[in-house]
N, CA, C and O of each residue as an XYZ file, in Angstrom:
564
protein
N     -30.856     46.436    -65.046
C     -30.877     46.431    -63.593
C     -31.192     45.044    -63.032
O     -31.133     44.849    -61.818
N     -31.519     44.096    -63.876
C     -31.832     42.756    -63.403
C     -30.555     41.952    -63.188
O     -29.508     42.255    -63.759
N     -30.662     40.930    -62.360
C     -29.547     40.018    -62.143
C     -29.363     39.124    -63.365
O     -30.273     38.974    -64.180
N     -28.204     38.548    -63.477
C     -27.919     37.612    -64.560
C     -28.808     36.370    -64.428
O     -29.269     36.035    -63.337
N     -29.035     35.701    -65.548
C     -29.843     34.483    -65.557
C     -29.279     33.420    -64.615
O     -30.029     32.611    -64.068
N     -27.961     33.422    -64.428
C     -27.337     32.376    -63.602
C     -27.815     32.405    -62.145
O     -27.586     31.445    -61.410
N     -28.473     33.487    -61.717
C     -28.999     33.560    -60.355
C     -30.351     32.853    -60.209
O     -30.802     32.602    -59.092
N     -31.000     32.529    -61.343
C     -32.310     31.847    -61.275
C     -32.179     30.451    -60.678
O     -33.007     30.040    -59.865
N     -31.147     29.727    -61.078
C     -30.983     28.343    -60.605
C     -30.765     28.299    -59.083
O     -31.444     27.530    -58.402
N     -29.832     29.109    -58.525
C     -29.750     29.119    -57.053
C     -31.063     29.558    -56.395
O     -31.401     29.089    -55.308
N     -31.802     30.458    -57.054
C     -33.094     30.880    -56.521
C     -34.070     29.723    -56.431
O     -34.731     29.538    -55.409
N     -34.164     28.942    -57.502
C     -35.053     27.782    -57.483
C     -34.602     26.749    -56.451
O     -35.432     26.105    -55.810
N     -33.288     26.594    -56.291
C     -32.768     25.655    -55.284
C     -33.166     26.128    -53.884
O     -33.583     25.320    -53.053
N     -33.040     27.424    -53.619
C     -33.435     27.954    -52.313
C     -34.938     27.790    -52.072
O     -35.356     27.456    -50.964
N     -35.737     28.023    -53.093
C     -37.191     27.819    -52.952
C     -37.485     26.360    -52.619
O     -38.302     26.075    -51.743
N     -36.827     25.439    -53.311
C     -37.024     24.006    -53.061
C     -36.627     23.656    -51.625
O     -37.362     22.958    -50.927
N     -35.459     24.144    -51.187
C     -35.012     23.879    -49.810
C     -36.009     24.479    -48.812
O     -36.351     23.841    -47.817
N     -36.471     25.693    -49.076
C     -37.439     26.341    -48.193
C     -38.741     25.558    -48.095
O     -39.315     25.434    -47.014
N     -39.209     25.027    -49.232
C     -40.450     24.243    -49.210
C     -40.267     22.937    -48.441
O     -41.154     22.532    -47.690
N     -39.118     22.273    -48.623
C     -38.837     21.041    -47.876
C     -38.792     21.348    -46.372
O     -39.375     20.616    -45.572
N     -38.104     22.422    -45.993
C     -38.038     22.797    -44.576
C     -39.416     23.177    -44.031
O     -39.713     22.908    -42.868
N     -40.256     23.797    -44.857
C     -41.619     24.138    -44.428
C     -42.411     22.872    -44.129
O     -43.107     22.791    -43.117
N     -42.303     21.884    -45.016
C     -42.981     20.607    -44.787
C     -42.479     19.962    -43.500
O     -43.277     19.470    -42.701
N     -41.154     19.959    -43.291
C     -40.591     19.388    -42.067
C     -41.035     20.173    -40.833
O     -41.310     19.585    -39.787
N     -41.103     21.480    -40.953
C     -41.502     22.338    -39.833
C     -42.911     21.995    -39.357
O     -43.169     21.932    -38.155
N     -43.822     21.773    -40.309
C     -45.206     21.497    -39.925
C     -45.477     20.016    -39.668
O     -46.380     19.685    -38.900
N     -44.718     19.124    -40.290
C     -45.021     17.694    -40.124
C     -44.285     17.059    -38.949
O     -44.881     16.274    -38.212
N     -43.020     17.373    -38.758
C     -42.252     16.756    -37.671
C     -41.726     17.793    -36.677
O     -40.804     17.518    -35.909
N     -42.321     18.979    -36.701
C     -41.954     20.058    -35.796
C     -40.452     20.323    -35.799
O     -39.806     20.318    -34.751
N     -39.909     20.554    -36.991
C     -38.499     20.897    -37.172
C     -38.155     22.116    -36.323
O     -38.809     23.154    -36.421
N     -37.109     21.981    -35.475
C     -36.703     23.077    -34.597
C     -35.217     23.341    -34.781
O     -34.430     22.432    -35.047
N     -34.863     24.588    -34.635
C     -33.472     25.004    -34.748
C     -33.263     26.100    -33.704
O     -33.493     27.279    -33.973
N     -32.823     25.698    -32.512
C     -32.660     26.632    -31.395
C     -31.346     27.391    -31.529
O     -30.298     26.802    -31.798
N     -31.418     28.715    -31.338
C     -30.207     29.515    -31.329
C     -30.464     30.844    -30.638
O     -31.603     31.306    -30.576
N     -29.405     31.460    -30.118
C     -29.592     32.786    -29.530
C     -29.784     33.829    -30.631
O     -29.156     33.748    -31.686
N     -30.647     34.799    -30.381
C     -30.925     35.852    -31.363
C     -30.872     37.210    -30.670
O     -31.069     37.323    -29.460
N     -30.600     38.235    -31.474
C     -30.693     39.618    -31.015
C     -32.025     40.148    -31.500
O     -32.285     40.174    -32.703
N     -32.861     40.567    -30.584
C     -34.170     41.093    -30.949
C     -34.198     42.597    -30.711
O     -33.925     43.062    -29.604
N     -34.528     43.353    -31.750
C     -34.729     44.786    -31.593
C     -36.007     45.021    -30.799
O     -36.074     45.926    -29.967
N     -37.022     44.195    -31.061
C     -38.299     44.274    -30.345
C     -38.815     42.854    -30.145
O     -38.814     42.056    -31.083
N     -39.246     42.539    -28.957
C     -39.804     41.220    -28.656
C     -41.010     41.394    -27.756
O     -40.961     42.134    -26.773
N     -42.101     40.705    -28.097
C     -43.308     40.810    -27.286
C     -43.942     39.435    -27.156
O     -44.828     39.075    -27.932
N     -43.488     38.675    -26.180
C     -44.106     37.384    -25.879
C     -44.814     37.523    -24.538
O     -45.948     37.995    -24.470
N     -44.144     37.113    -23.484
C     -44.712     37.250    -22.147
C     -44.611     38.708    -21.706
O     -45.527     39.255    -21.091
N     -43.475     39.320    -22.036
C     -43.271     40.727    -21.713
C     -42.678     41.421    -22.936
O     -42.074     40.773    -23.790
N     -42.849     42.723    -23.019
C     -42.314     43.493    -24.134
C     -40.904     43.946    -23.782
O     -40.671     44.539    -22.729
N     -39.950     43.650    -24.702
C     -38.555     44.010    -24.466
C     -37.964     44.621    -25.731
O     -38.381     44.305    -26.846
N     -36.997     45.492    -25.538
C     -36.293     46.136    -26.640
C     -34.805     45.801    -26.544
O     -34.255     45.719    -25.446
N     -34.160     45.609    -27.682
C     -32.731     45.321    -27.754
C     -32.307     44.294    -26.717
O     -31.598     44.606    -25.760
N     -32.749     43.084    -26.925
C     -32.468     42.010    -25.989
C     -32.001     40.772    -26.746
O     -32.229     40.650    -27.950
N     -31.364     39.878    -26.054
C     -30.973     38.595    -26.638
C     -31.651     37.486    -25.857
O     -31.841     37.580    -24.644
N     -32.008     36.447    -26.569
C     -32.595     35.269    -25.942
C     -32.486     34.111    -26.924
O     -32.230     34.317    -28.111
N     -32.678     32.910    -26.435
C     -32.635     31.713    -27.273
C     -34.052     31.368    -27.716
O     -34.987     31.384    -26.916
N     -34.192     31.059    -28.990
C     -35.519     30.777    -29.533
C     -35.415     29.779    -30.691
O     -34.332     29.497    -31.204
N     -36.560     29.267    -31.074
C     -36.623     28.416    -32.258
C     -36.481     29.324    -33.477
O     -37.373     30.121    -33.770
N     -35.372     29.204    -34.178
C     -35.075     30.067    -35.321
C     -35.518     29.422    -36.635
O     -35.286     29.992    -37.701
N     -36.145     28.257    -36.581
C     -36.508     27.518    -37.798
C     -37.458     28.312    -38.685
O     -37.258     28.372    -39.899
N     -38.489     28.922    -38.101
C     -39.442     29.656    -38.929
C     -38.799     30.874    -39.585
O     -39.080     31.169    -40.747
N     -37.936     31.588    -38.851
C     -37.232     32.728    -39.455
C     -36.284     32.262    -40.561
O     -36.182     32.892    -41.613
N     -35.592     31.147    -40.303
C     -34.673     30.594    -41.299
C     -35.418     30.220    -42.578
O     -34.957     30.518    -43.680
N     -36.561     29.571    -42.432
C     -37.364     29.168    -43.595
C     -37.825     30.404    -44.369
O     -37.734     30.431    -45.596
N     -38.314     31.418    -43.672
C     -38.775     32.637    -44.339
C     -37.627     33.325    -45.076
O     -37.806     33.789    -46.202
N     -36.465     33.392    -44.457
C     -35.313     34.015    -45.119
C     -34.895     33.256    -46.371
O     -34.590     33.865    -47.396
N     -34.879     31.930    -46.291
C     -34.507     31.109    -47.448
C     -35.513     31.306    -48.581
O     -35.123     31.483    -49.735
N     -36.802     31.275    -48.256
C     -37.823     31.459    -49.292
C     -37.779     32.862    -49.889
O     -37.894     33.014    -51.106
N     -37.615     33.885    -49.060
C     -37.532     35.258    -49.576
C     -36.323     35.430    -50.493
O     -36.425     36.056    -51.548
N     -35.192     34.881    -50.095
C     -33.992     34.969    -50.933
C     -34.212     34.237    -52.249
O     -33.853     34.746    -53.311
N     -34.801     33.046    -52.188
C     -35.045     32.259    -53.401
C     -35.992     32.964    -54.357
O     -35.699     33.087    -55.546
N     -37.124     33.428    -53.845
C     -38.081     34.127    -54.717
C     -37.490     35.417    -55.272
O     -37.739     35.763    -56.427
N     -36.709     36.134    -54.462
C     -36.092     37.365    -54.945
C     -35.120     37.082    -56.091
O     -35.107     37.806    -57.087
N     -34.320     36.048    -55.955
C     -33.375     35.706    -57.020
C     -34.106     35.319    -58.310
O     -33.695     35.715    -59.401
N     -35.175     34.556    -58.183
C     -35.920     34.124    -59.374
C     -36.611     35.305    -60.045
O     -36.525     35.466    -61.262
N     -37.290     36.125    -59.262
C     -38.060     37.238    -59.822
C     -37.154     38.302    -60.435
O     -37.481     38.864    -61.481
N     -36.026     38.583    -59.799
C     -35.174     39.681    -60.252
C     -34.034     39.237    -61.163
O     -33.068     39.977    -61.348
N     -34.135     38.050    -61.726
C     -33.141     37.569    -62.679
C     -33.692     37.626    -64.097
O     -34.894     37.488    -64.322
N     -32.786     37.833    -65.045
C     -33.168     37.867    -66.452
C     -33.583     36.477    -66.911
O     -33.280     35.476    -66.262
N     -34.276     36.433    -68.032
C     -34.606     35.172    -68.677
C     -33.364     34.668    -69.414
O     -32.427     35.429    -69.651
N     -33.363     33.392    -69.770
C     -32.207     32.839    -70.491
C     -31.983     33.605    -71.796
O     -30.854     33.967    -72.129
N     -33.065     33.845    -72.526
C     -33.014     34.682    -73.720
C     -33.870     35.904    -73.429
O     -35.098     35.834    -73.482
N     -33.235     37.004    -73.128
C     -33.929     38.231    -72.740
C     -34.194     39.071    -73.987
O     -33.261     39.471    -74.683
N     -35.471     39.337    -74.263
C     -35.862     40.166    -75.399
C     -36.272     41.547    -74.902
O     -36.623     41.715    -73.735
N     -36.225     42.534    -75.796
C     -36.535     43.914    -75.420
C     -37.958     44.075    -74.892
O     -38.187     44.838    -73.953
N     -38.915     43.364    -75.488
C     -40.315     43.544    -75.067
C     -40.587     42.944    -73.683
O     -41.654     43.178    -73.117
N     -39.644     42.177    -73.130
C     -39.836     41.631    -71.782
C     -39.929     42.747    -70.744
O     -40.606     42.602    -69.726
N     -39.247     43.859    -71.009
C     -39.286     44.981    -70.060
C     -40.713     45.502    -69.884
O     -41.158     45.735    -68.760
N     -41.428     45.683    -70.994
C     -42.814     46.156    -70.884
C     -43.717     45.083    -70.275
O     -44.664     45.406    -69.557
N     -43.432     43.813    -70.555
C     -44.203     42.725    -69.932
C     -43.988     42.716    -68.422
O     -44.925     42.495    -67.654
N     -42.749     42.958    -68.004
C     -42.449     42.982    -66.568
C     -43.239     44.097    -65.872
O     -43.794     43.898    -64.791
N     -43.279     45.268    -66.507
C     -44.011     46.395    -65.901
C     -45.499     46.090    -65.827
O     -46.134     46.340    -64.802
N     -46.064     45.548    -66.910
C     -47.491     45.202    -66.905
C     -47.782     44.132    -65.852
O     -48.784     44.214    -65.142
N     -46.904     43.129    -65.752
C     -47.095     42.069    -64.761
C     -46.990     42.630    -63.346
O     -47.723     42.207    -62.452
N     -46.086     43.575    -63.145
C     -45.925     44.187    -61.828
C     -47.166     44.987    -61.437
O     -47.612     44.919    -60.292
N     -47.721     45.738    -62.374
C     -48.932     46.518    -62.096
C     -50.110     45.589    -61.791
O     -50.845     45.812    -60.830
N     -50.287     44.549    -62.608
C     -51.383     43.598    -62.359
C     -51.207     42.904    -61.011
O     -52.176     42.692    -60.283
N     -49.973     42.555    -60.687
C     -49.692     41.915    -59.399
C     -50.068     42.839    -58.250
O     -50.693     42.410    -57.280
N     -49.688     44.108    -58.361
C     -49.996     45.078    -57.296
C     -51.501     45.235    -57.123
O     -51.990     45.264    -55.993
N     -52.246     45.337    -58.225
C     -53.702     45.507    -58.145
C     -54.356     44.287    -57.499
O     -55.195     44.428    -56.610
N     -53.979     43.109    -57.939
C     -54.562     41.880    -57.382
C     -54.190     41.732    -55.912
O     -55.025     41.340    -55.097
N     -52.940     42.044    -55.567
C     -52.492     41.908    -54.182
C     -53.218     42.888    -53.260
O     -53.599     42.520    -52.148
N     -53.411     44.121    -53.706
C     -54.153     45.094    -52.891
C     -55.595     44.635    -52.701
O     -56.139     44.739    -51.601
N     -56.212     44.132    -53.756
C     -57.585     43.615    -53.639
C     -57.636     42.447    -52.646
O     -58.560     42.356    -51.837
N     -56.648     41.564    -52.711
C     -56.558     40.434    -51.788
C     -56.412     40.923    -50.347
O     -57.054     40.393    -49.441
N     -55.570     41.932    -50.136
C     -55.378     42.461    -48.786
C     -56.626     43.170    -48.271
O     -56.970     43.034    -47.096
N     -57.303     43.916    -49.123
C     -58.553     44.573    -48.713
C     -59.587     43.522    -48.309
O     -60.246     43.658    -47.278
N     -59.725     42.476    -49.123
C     -60.634     41.378    -48.797
C     -60.250     40.762    -47.450
O     -61.114     40.501    -46.612
N     -58.954     40.533    -47.249
C     -58.479     39.907    -46.008
C     -58.767     40.774    -44.790
O     -59.194     40.266    -43.753
N     -58.535     42.080    -44.909
C     -58.791     42.990    -43.790
C     -60.271     42.990    -43.428
O     -60.629     43.062    -42.253
N     -61.128     42.910    -44.441
C     -62.568     42.980    -44.196
C     -63.173     41.669    -43.702
O     -64.135     41.693    -42.933
N     -62.633     40.526    -44.123
C     -63.330     39.268    -43.866
C     -62.535     38.192    -43.125
O     -63.095     37.140    -42.818
N     -61.268     38.411    -42.831
C     -60.470     37.398    -42.134
C     -59.959     37.999    -40.829
O     -59.427     39.109    -40.818
N     -60.122     37.260    -39.724
C     -59.802     37.794    -38.403
C     -58.932     36.822    -37.619
O     -58.831     35.643    -37.957
N     -58.303     37.342    -36.562
C     -57.531     36.528    -35.629
C     -56.279     35.943    -36.245
O     -55.587     36.586    -37.035
N     -56.005     34.695    -35.859
C     -54.803     34.014    -36.352
C     -54.846     33.804    -37.861
O     -53.799     33.735    -38.505
N     -56.036     33.702    -38.428
C     -56.160     33.576    -39.880
C     -55.589     34.783    -40.592
O     -54.975     34.654    -41.651
N     -55.791     35.973    -40.006
C     -55.260     37.188    -40.613
C     -53.739     37.227    -40.512
O     -53.063     37.677    -41.437
N     -53.202     36.755    -39.392
C     -51.744     36.680    -39.248
C     -51.176     35.743    -40.308
O     -50.123     36.020    -40.882
N     -51.862     34.646    -40.569
C     -51.420     33.709    -41.607
C     -51.462     34.378    -42.982
O     -50.565     34.170    -43.798
N     -52.491     35.174    -43.242
C     -52.579     35.913    -44.505
C     -51.384     36.842    -44.648
O     -50.805     36.938    -45.730
N     -51.006     37.526    -43.576
C     -49.861     38.434    -43.629
C     -48.561     37.684    -43.910
O     -47.714     38.158    -44.666
N     -48.411     36.518    -43.299
C     -47.208     35.710    -43.551
C     -47.198     35.225    -44.998
O     -46.173     35.312    -45.675
N     -48.326     34.718    -45.471
C     -48.397     34.262    -46.858
C     -48.192     35.404    -47.845
O     -47.696     35.195    -48.952
N     -48.576     36.613    -47.440
C     -48.433     37.758    -48.332
C     -46.974     38.149    -48.566
O     -46.685     38.960    -49.446
N     -46.055     37.582    -47.786
C     -44.636     37.791    -48.072
C     -44.253     37.132    -49.397
O     -43.333     37.585    -50.079
N     -44.966     36.054    -49.758
C     -44.605     35.279    -50.951
C     -45.624     35.398    -52.069
O     -45.288     35.215    -53.239
N     -46.863     35.702    -51.718
C     -47.935     35.772    -52.709
C     -47.610     36.717    -53.865
O     -47.832     36.350    -55.018
N     -47.089     37.928    -53.600
C     -46.770     38.808    -54.737
C     -45.705     38.223    -55.666
O     -45.800     38.372    -56.884
N     -44.697     37.563    -55.103
C     -43.667     36.933    -55.937
C     -44.275     35.866    -56.844
O     -44.034     35.840    -58.051
N     -45.071     34.987    -56.231
C     -45.675     33.886    -56.988
C     -46.632     34.433    -58.041
O     -46.617     33.998    -59.192
N     -47.457     35.384    -57.640
C     -48.418     35.986    -58.567
C     -47.703     36.669    -59.731
O     -48.117     36.527    -60.882
N     -46.633     37.409    -59.438
C     -45.864     38.070    -60.497
C     -45.292     37.042    -61.468
O     -45.370     37.226    -62.683
N     -44.717     35.962    -60.944
C     -44.135     34.931    -61.820
C     -45.196     34.296    -62.709
O     -44.951     34.050    -63.890
N     -46.366     34.032    -62.154
C     -47.456     33.443    -62.933
C     -47.909     34.410    -64.026
O     -48.040     34.027    -65.188
N     -48.145     35.659    -63.647
C     -48.630     36.648    -64.622
C     -47.588     36.919    -65.698
O     -47.922     36.946    -66.883
N     -46.327     37.122    -65.307
C     -45.271     37.410    -66.281
C     -45.095     36.251    -67.258
O     -45.019     36.461    -68.469
N     -45.031     35.034    -66.732
C     -44.830     33.882    -67.623
C     -46.043     33.638    -68.512
O     -45.898     33.242    -69.668
N     -47.242     33.874    -67.973
C     -48.445     33.749    -68.807
C     -48.402     34.759    -69.951
O     -48.672     34.412    -71.101
N     -48.062     36.005    -69.634
C     -47.989     37.049    -70.666
C     -46.863     36.748    -71.665
O     -47.000     37.011    -72.860
N     -45.784     36.212    -71.180
C     -44.626     35.893    -72.034
C     -44.979     34.782    -73.021
O     -44.637     34.872    -74.201
N     -45.647     33.757    -72.560
C     -46.000     32.644    -73.438
C     -47.167     32.977    -74.343
O     -47.345     32.351    -75.388
N     -47.973     33.971    -73.945
C     -49.100     34.407    -74.770
C     -48.604     35.167    -75.995
O     -49.253     35.132    -77.040
N     -47.475     35.848    -75.888
C     -46.939     36.649    -77.008
C     -46.323     35.798    -78.081
O     -45.833     36.324    -79.080
């Protein structure tokens, strides 16, 4: 059910592009204005099914990073061995446990905009954590 190994390289390229755009977004205020269709929008007023022009840079960066991490995580290794399947399951379970503990800690001790940042980072934290745990377990064997 995994993607071919050839999808890992485009995944890493997308992650690299996403990280470069993230640096540009925060350092030189990278902006990319475009009209968008919003199912729900709540800025000054709450609106449903509306269109408006907005800075799409942050959404673009998140989409690029999510696509990149998804391709890397869900692709086979160059040399895929049978025992990798059990390693993947163990890494997934450990990732879920650590991530839930992280979220519980965040809910209890982080407030305001810091919590929103935790939620945004949590889009990528499970991917990164899974890759670290899986590769650690793989090299340990």
